[in-house]
C-alpha positions, 0 to 999 in steps of 0.5 A: 973499944969494949962491948958496951961501946960497940953495942952503943955505936951499933945502935946508932948505925942501925937507927937509920934502918929502923923504919918502924921506930921500935926500941932497939935492944939486945934481942931485937931481930933484924928479920922479924922486928926491923923487917930488913931485907937482904939489900938493907942488911948489906948496906948495914954490913957495909957501914959496920965494916967501914966503921971498924975497918973489919970484914964480915964474912958473908957466911956468918950473917945468917947466924946474926939474927939479933942486935946482941949477936951482931955486937958479939960478932963485931967485938970478936972480929975486931979482935 
């Protein structure tokens, strides 16, 4: 699956966590825009891992601040 398809699927996975109903974009911040707490982030990570059968190392999560950065990480982890 290429990056555009990965990004589109990520948007679908993030949408249930988008309680504020904001428009999701590459630059949407999980902390500032979506205001996700750590438990919610872990739920989202679990969904992403299940979707692509990957393991996201916890040490990379602090570096993934936006939807675009997350898409890049998922593509890289899928190899």
